[in-house]
Residue frames as a rotation matrix with the C-alpha (Angstrom) as fourth column:
MET 1
-0.909 0.170 0.380 81.66
0.236 0.962 0.135 117.06
-0.343 0.213 -0.915 105.37
ARG 2
-0.708 0.701 -0.079 78.43
-0.407 -0.314 0.858 116.82
0.577 0.640 0.508 103.42
ILE 3
-0.074 0.808 0.585 74.98
-0.991 -0.122 0.044 116.12
0.107 -0.577 0.810 104.80
GLY 4
0.670 0.347 -0.657 75.02
-0.390 0.917 0.086 112.39
0.632 0.199 0.749 103.99
GLU 5
-0.208 -0.845 -0.493 78.29
0.222 0.450 -0.865 111.81
0.953 -0.289 0.095 105.79
LEU 6
-0.750 -0.021 0.661 77.18
-0.567 -0.495 -0.659 113.76
0.341 -0.869 0.359 108.84
ALA 7
0.304 0.944 0.128 73.89
-0.921 0.257 0.294 111.86
0.244 -0.208 0.947 108.95
GLU 8
0.527 -0.171 -0.833 75.71
-0.024 0.976 -0.215 108.53
0.850 0.133 0.510 108.77
ARG 9
-0.526 -0.840 -0.134 78.25
0.167 0.052 -0.985 109.47
0.834 -0.540 0.113 111.44
ALA 10
-0.719 0.308 0.623 75.56
-0.675 -0.522 -0.521 110.83
0.165 -0.795 0.583 113.76
GLY 11
-0.926 0.376 0.029 73.19
0.364 0.912 -0.189 107.90
-0.098 -0.164 -0.982 113.21
VAL 12
-0.136 0.897 -0.421 70.32
0.037 -0.420 -0.907 110.06
-0.990 -0.139 0.024 111.94
THR 13
0.207 0.276 0.939 68.67
0.931 0.238 -0.276 110.69
-0.300 0.931 -0.208 108.60
THR 14
-0.814 -0.448 0.370 69.36
0.560 -0.774 0.294 113.62
0.154 0.447 0.881 106.32
ARG 15
0.026 0.910 0.414 65.73
0.374 -0.393 0.840 114.58
0.927 0.133 -0.351 106.85
THR 16
0.609 0.127 -0.783 66.40
0.793 -0.054 0.607 114.86
0.035 -0.990 -0.134 110.60
LEU 17
-0.426 -0.856 -0.292 69.38
0.825 -0.500 0.262 117.11
-0.371 -0.129 0.920 109.91
ARG 18
-0.660 0.252 0.708 67.28
0.379 -0.702 0.603 119.38
0.648 0.666 0.368 107.71
TYR 19
0.465 0.876 -0.133 64.65
0.510 -0.142 0.849 119.53
0.724 -0.462 -0.512 110.44
TYR 20
0.307 -0.444 -0.842 67.22
0.890 -0.181 0.419 120.47
-0.339 -0.878 0.339 113.08
GLU 21
-0.763 -0.587 0.270 68.50
0.646 -0.682 0.343 123.12
-0.017 0.436 0.900 110.70
SER 22
-0.260 0.753 0.605 64.98
0.344 -0.513 0.786 124.52
0.902 0.413 -0.125 110.23
ARG 23
0.728 0.526 -0.440 64.61
0.555 -0.076 0.828 124.69
0.402 -0.847 -0.347 114.03
GLY 24
0.641 -0.533 0.553 67.89
-0.461 -0.843 -0.279 126.60
0.614 -0.076 -0.786 114.36
LEU 25
0.851 -0.317 0.419 69.71
-0.252 0.453 0.855 123.84
-0.461 -0.833 0.305 116.22
LEU 26
0.180 -0.783 0.595 72.13
0.741 0.506 0.442 123.04
-0.647 0.361 0.672 113.43
PRO 27
-0.141 -0.264 -0.954 73.93
-0.257 -0.921 0.293 125.76
-0.956 0.286 0.062 111.45
ALA 28
0.712 0.462 0.528 73.05
0.424 0.315 -0.849 126.13
-0.559 0.829 0.028 107.80
ARG 29
-0.045 -0.791 -0.610 76.40
-0.468 -0.523 0.713 126.69
-0.883 0.317 -0.346 106.10
ARG 30
0.799 0.361 0.480 76.53
0.257 0.516 -0.817 126.18
-0.543 0.776 0.320 102.35
THR 31
-0.352 -0.897 0.266 79.15
0.611 -0.005 0.792 125.98
-0.709 0.441 0.550 99.67
GLY 32
-0.702 -0.005 -0.712 79.10
-0.396 -0.829 0.396 128.22
-0.592 0.560 0.580 96.61
ASN 33
-0.808 0.407 -0.427 77.02
-0.292 0.352 0.889 125.66
0.512 0.843 -0.165 94.75
GLY 34
-0.011 0.925 0.379 74.44
-0.827 -0.221 0.517 125.40
0.562 -0.308 0.767 97.57
HIS 35
0.156 0.032 -0.987 75.54
0.229 0.971 0.068 122.16
0.961 -0.237 0.145 99.21
ARG 36
0.890 0.148 0.430 75.32
-0.383 -0.266 0.884 121.98
0.245 -0.952 -0.181 102.98
VAL 37
0.009 -0.919 -0.394 78.67
0.054 0.394 -0.918 121.57
0.998 -0.013 0.054 104.73
TYR 38
0.930 0.298 0.213 79.37
-0.225 0.006 0.974 120.54
0.289 -0.954 0.073 108.30
ASP 39
-0.116 -0.993 0.007 82.34
-0.551 0.058 -0.832 120.01
0.826 -0.100 -0.554 110.59
GLU 40
-0.530 -0.196 -0.825 83.25
0.418 0.787 -0.455 118.05
0.738 -0.586 -0.335 113.72
ASP 41
-0.974 0.214 0.074 81.64
-0.185 -0.565 -0.804 120.69
-0.130 -0.797 0.590 115.95
ASP 42
-0.211 0.942 -0.260 78.33
-0.935 -0.117 0.334 120.03
0.285 0.314 0.906 114.20
LEU 43
-0.103 0.105 -0.989 78.75
-0.014 0.994 0.107 116.33
0.995 0.024 -0.101 114.92
ARG 44
-0.903 -0.250 -0.349 79.26
0.343 0.067 -0.937 117.19
0.258 -0.966 0.026 118.62
LEU 45
-0.685 0.720 0.111 76.04
-0.722 -0.652 -0.230 119.22
-0.093 -0.238 0.967 118.56
LEU 46
0.060 0.725 -0.686 74.16
-0.705 0.517 0.485 116.29
0.706 0.455 0.543 117.11
GLN 47
-0.416 -0.274 -0.867 75.63
0.315 0.851 -0.420 113.87
0.853 -0.448 -0.268 119.63
GLN 48
-0.996 0.080 0.028 74.52
-0.060 -0.433 -0.899 116.20
-0.060 -0.898 0.436 122.44
ILE 49
-0.327 0.935 -0.136 71.01
-0.940 -0.307 0.148 116.44
0.097 0.177 0.979 121.01
ARG 50
0.061 0.351 -0.934 70.71
-0.382 0.873 0.303 112.68
0.922 0.339 0.188 120.53
THR 51
-0.745 -0.377 -0.551 72.01
0.344 0.490 -0.801 111.91
0.572 -0.786 -0.235 124.03
LEU 52
-0.891 0.439 0.118 69.54
-0.378 -0.572 -0.728 114.30
-0.252 -0.693 0.676 125.62
GLN 53
-0.075 0.899 -0.433 66.69
-0.939 0.082 0.333 112.91
0.335 0.431 0.838 123.54
ASP 54
-0.251 -0.087 -0.964 67.67
0.022 0.995 -0.095 109.40
0.968 -0.046 -0.248 124.66
PHE 55
-0.948 -0.130 -0.291 67.26
0.295 -0.012 -0.955 110.72
0.120 -0.992 0.049 128.23
GLY 56
-0.150 0.984 -0.093 63.73
0.985 0.140 -0.106 111.89
-0.092 -0.108 -0.990 127.39
PHE 57
-0.430 -0.030 -0.902 64.38
0.140 -0.990 -0.034 115.56
-0.892 -0.141 0.430 126.69
ASP 58
0.647 0.614 0.452 62.26
0.588 -0.025 -0.809 117.04
-0.485 0.789 -0.377 123.94
LEU 59
0.172 -0.647 0.743 63.98
0.931 -0.139 -0.337 118.81
0.321 0.750 0.578 121.09
GLU 60
0.536 0.070 0.841 63.39
0.041 -0.998 0.057 122.32
0.843 0.004 -0.537 122.42
GLU 61
0.980 -0.179 0.092 64.90
-0.097 -0.018 0.995 121.34
-0.177 -0.984 -0.035 125.78
THR 62
0.427 -0.870 0.245 68.18
0.865 0.472 0.168 120.59
-0.262 0.141 0.955 123.99
ARG 63
0.699 -0.080 0.710 68.54
0.415 -0.764 -0.494 124.18
0.582 0.640 -0.501 122.76
PRO 64
0.869 -0.404 0.286 70.44
-0.494 -0.675 0.549 125.58
-0.029 -0.618 -0.786 125.80
PHE 65
0.480 -0.713 0.512 72.95
0.172 0.648 0.742 122.72
-0.861 -0.268 0.433 125.55
VAL 66
0.402 -0.270 0.875 73.48
0.916 0.113 -0.386 123.34
0.005 0.956 0.292 121.83
GLU 67
0.825 -0.056 0.563 73.89
0.060 -0.981 -0.185 127.07
0.562 0.187 -0.806 122.43
CYS 68
0.790 -0.572 0.220 76.39
-0.341 -0.112 0.933 126.36
-0.509 -0.813 -0.284 125.20
LEU 69
0.270 -0.694 0.668 78.50
0.666 0.635 0.391 124.24
-0.696 0.339 0.633 122.84
ARG 70
0.508 -0.018 0.861 78.22
0.776 -0.424 -0.467 126.88
0.373 0.906 -0.202 120.11
ALA 71
0.949 -0.141 0.283 79.49
-0.235 -0.912 0.336 129.48
0.210 -0.385 -0.898 122.60
GLY 72
0.198 -0.963 -0.184 82.71
-0.493 0.065 -0.868 127.49
0.847 0.262 -0.462 122.82
HIS 73
0.221 -0.084 0.972 82.22
-0.949 0.212 0.234 125.65
-0.226 -0.974 -0.032 126.10
PRO 74
-0.740 -0.633 -0.225 83.77
-0.668 0.729 0.145 122.18
0.072 0.258 -0.963 126.29
ALA 75
-0.848 0.529 -0.026 80.46
0.527 0.838 -0.140 120.60
-0.052 -0.133 -0.990 127.30
GLY 76
-0.460 0.757 0.465 76.85
0.216 -0.412 0.885 121.45
0.861 0.507 0.026 126.59
ASP 77
0.564 0.703 -0.433 75.96
0.579 0.037 0.814 121.42
0.588 -0.711 -0.386 130.25
ALA 78
-0.383 -0.817 -0.430 78.61
0.915 -0.275 -0.294 123.97
0.122 -0.507 0.854 131.29
CYS 79
-0.786 0.151 0.600 76.17
-0.004 -0.971 0.238 126.92
0.618 0.185 0.764 131.13
PRO 80
-0.875 0.456 0.163 73.56
-0.274 -0.188 -0.943 128.14
-0.400 -0.870 0.289 133.62
ALA 81
-0.096 0.896 -0.434 70.68
-0.992 -0.122 -0.032 127.71
-0.082 0.427 0.900 131.13
SER 82
-0.190 -0.047 -0.981 71.60
-0.404 0.914 0.034 124.04
0.895 0.402 -0.193 130.64
LEU 83
-0.955 -0.192 -0.225 71.71
0.127 0.418 -0.900 123.47
0.267 -0.888 -0.375 134.38
ALA 84
-0.584 0.808 0.076 68.24
-0.686 -0.442 -0.578 125.03
-0.433 -0.390 0.813 134.68
VAL 85
0.102 0.597 -0.796 66.92
-0.871 0.441 0.219 122.55
0.481 0.671 0.564 132.10
TYR 86
-0.582 -0.365 -0.727 68.49
0.013 0.889 -0.457 119.66
0.813 -0.275 -0.513 134.06
ARG 87
-0.972 0.210 0.106 66.78
-0.134 -0.122 -0.984 120.91
-0.193 -0.970 0.147 137.24
ARG 88
-0.200 0.954 -0.224 63.38
-0.952 -0.243 -0.187 121.18
-0.233 0.176 0.956 135.51
LYS 89
-0.008 0.161 -0.987 63.76
-0.605 0.785 0.133 117.72
0.796 0.598 0.092 134.03
LEU 90
-0.854 -0.336 -0.397 64.65
0.102 0.641 -0.761 116.21
0.510 -0.690 -0.513 137.41
THR 91
-0.736 0.657 0.164 61.57
-0.489 -0.348 -0.800 117.81
-0.469 -0.669 0.577 138.97
GLU 92
0.064 0.755 -0.652 59.45
-0.988 0.138 0.062 116.45
0.137 0.641 0.756 136.13
LEU 93
-0.266 -0.244 -0.933 60.94
-0.287 0.944 -0.165 112.96
0.920 0.224 -0.321 136.53
ASP 94
-0.996 -0.083 0.024 60.45
-0.042 0.223 -0.974 113.00
0.076 -0.971 -0.225 140.31
SER 95
-0.357 0.934 0.003 56.79
-0.816 -0.310 -0.488 113.88
-0.455 -0.176 0.873 139.78
LEU 96
0.150 0.370 -0.917 56.39
-0.829 0.553 0.088 111.11
0.539 0.747 0.389 137.23
ILE 97
-0.674 -0.456 -0.581 58.06
-0.063 0.819 -0.570 108.60
0.736 -0.348 -0.581 139.55
GLY 98
-0.883 0.394 0.257 55.64
-0.334 -0.140 -0.932 109.63
-0.331 -0.908 0.255 142.31
ARG 99
0.041 0.940 -0.338 52.64
-0.977 -0.034 -0.212 109.11
-0.211 0.339 0.917 140.05
LEU 100
-0.024 -0.118 -0.993 53.97
-0.563 0.822 -0.084 105.75
0.826 0.557 -0.086 138.89
ARG 101
-0.946 -0.310 -0.093 54.49
-0.082 0.507 -0.858 104.63
0.314 -0.804 -0.505 142.50
SER 102
-0.520 0.828 0.211 50.89
-0.661 -0.233 -0.713 105.56
-0.541 -0.510 0.668 143.28
VAL 103
0.284 0.607 -0.743 49.59
-0.934 0.351 -0.071 103.61
0.218 0.713 0.666 140.27
ARG 104
-0.426 -0.521 -0.740 51.81
-0.328 0.851 -0.411 100.66
0.843 0.067 -0.533 141.19
ASP 105
-0.958 0.096 0.271 50.42
-0.251 0.177 -0.952 100.65
-0.140 -0.979 -0.146 144.75
GLN 106
-0.090 0.993 -0.080 46.86
-0.883 -0.117 -0.455 100.70
-0.461 0.030 0.887 143.40
VAL 107
0.203 0.105 -0.974 47.55
-0.750 0.655 -0.086 97.82
0.629 0.748 0.211 141.02
ALA 108
-0.768 -0.543 -0.340 49.18
-0.178 0.691 -0.701 95.81
0.615 -0.478 -0.628 143.84
THR 109
-0.716 0.586 0.381 46.13
-0.511 -0.068 -0.857 96.41
-0.476 -0.808 0.348 146.05
HIS 110
0.259 0.842 -0.473 43.75
-0.957 0.155 -0.247 95.28
-0.135 0.516 0.846 143.31
LEU 111
-0.134 -0.391 -0.911 45.87
-0.520 0.810 -0.271 92.19
0.843 0.438 -0.312 142.69
ALA 112
-0.960 -0.256 0.108 45.87
-0.213 0.427 -0.879 91.28
0.179 -0.867 -0.465 146.37
VAL 113
-0.321 0.923 0.211 42.08
-0.719 -0.092 -0.688 91.67
-0.616 -0.373 0.694 146.57
ALA 114
0.341 0.445 -0.828 41.58
-0.910 0.379 -0.171 89.64
0.238 0.812 0.534 143.38
GLU 115
-0.467 -0.588 -0.660 43.90
-0.367 0.808 -0.460 86.87
0.804 0.028 -0.594 144.58
ALA 116
-0.911 0.191 0.366 42.13
-0.327 0.207 -0.922 86.72
-0.252 -0.960 -0.126 147.95
ALA 117
0.042 0.991 -0.126 38.74
-0.868 -0.026 -0.496 86.52
-0.495 0.130 0.859 146.24
GLU 118
0.154 -0.065 -0.986 40.01
-0.765 0.624 -0.161 83.79
0.625 0.779 0.046 143.93
HIS 119
-0.805 -0.553 -0.214 41.37
-0.265 0.659 -0.704 81.80
0.531 -0.510 -0.677 146.89
ASP 120
-0.791 0.533 0.299 38.10
-0.323 0.050 -0.945 82.14
-0.519 -0.844 0.133 148.86
ALA 121
-0.093 0.802 -0.590 35.77
-0.996 -0.083 0.044 81.38
-0.014 0.591 0.806 145.94
PRO 122
0.288 0.244 0.926 34.19
-0.325 0.934 -0.145 77.92
-0.901 -0.259 0.349 145.82
GLU 123
-0.795 -0.584 0.164 35.48
-0.097 0.388 0.916 75.60
-0.599 0.712 -0.365 143.14
PRO 124
-0.286 0.727 -0.624 33.25
-0.950 -0.300 0.085 75.78
-0.125 0.617 0.777 140.03
GLN 125
-0.152 0.365 0.919 30.94
-0.160 0.908 -0.387 72.82
-0.975 -0.206 -0.079 139.48
CYS 126
-0.986 -0.147 -0.081 30.73
-0.115 0.243 0.963 70.98
-0.122 0.959 -0.256 136.19
ALA 127
-0.329 0.921 -0.208 27.31
-0.933 -0.284 0.220 70.90
0.144 0.267 0.953 134.53
PHE 128
0.099 0.329 -0.939 27.31
-0.306 0.908 0.286 67.10
0.947 0.259 0.191 134.94
GLY 129
0.910 0.414 -0.011 27.66
-0.092 0.227 0.969 67.21
0.404 -0.881 0.245 138.69
GLY 130
0.453 -0.811 -0.371 31.44
0.891 0.428 0.152 66.97
0.035 -0.399 0.916 139.12
THR 131
0.538 -0.370 -0.757 34.08
0.048 -0.884 0.465 69.57
-0.841 -0.287 -0.458 139.68
THR 132
0.952 -0.269 -0.143 36.04
-0.197 -0.187 -0.962 71.00
0.232 0.945 -0.231 136.82
PRO 133
0.564 -0.799 -0.207 39.65
0.801 0.591 -0.097 69.84
0.200 -0.112 0.973 136.47
């Protein structure tokens, strides 16, 4: 298939495909007249990359999964290098979750203090001697 068809089927732009090719993630096969050609295996590579990126993996983190598929494995996460990337990503996510919990606790504390201060504050007085509505 040609680059436009692959881009459409993968849900990406042709520019994205060229970028992946320049980064060595997508093979650069060409016909005699210079047109890029792709097959179903290339579509699988792209689907793997896009899925991992949807999970928050950066492009370079997808490389071991792509290489695993290129080596003929049925899944991109069937190789030790891919499993190592999963482990690193889980550690990174656990750390992020910990930091977010800490920030959430701080925000909840500030909210509780602010609500208590609001509840204890006297009602504002109107400049004409009455209370505000």
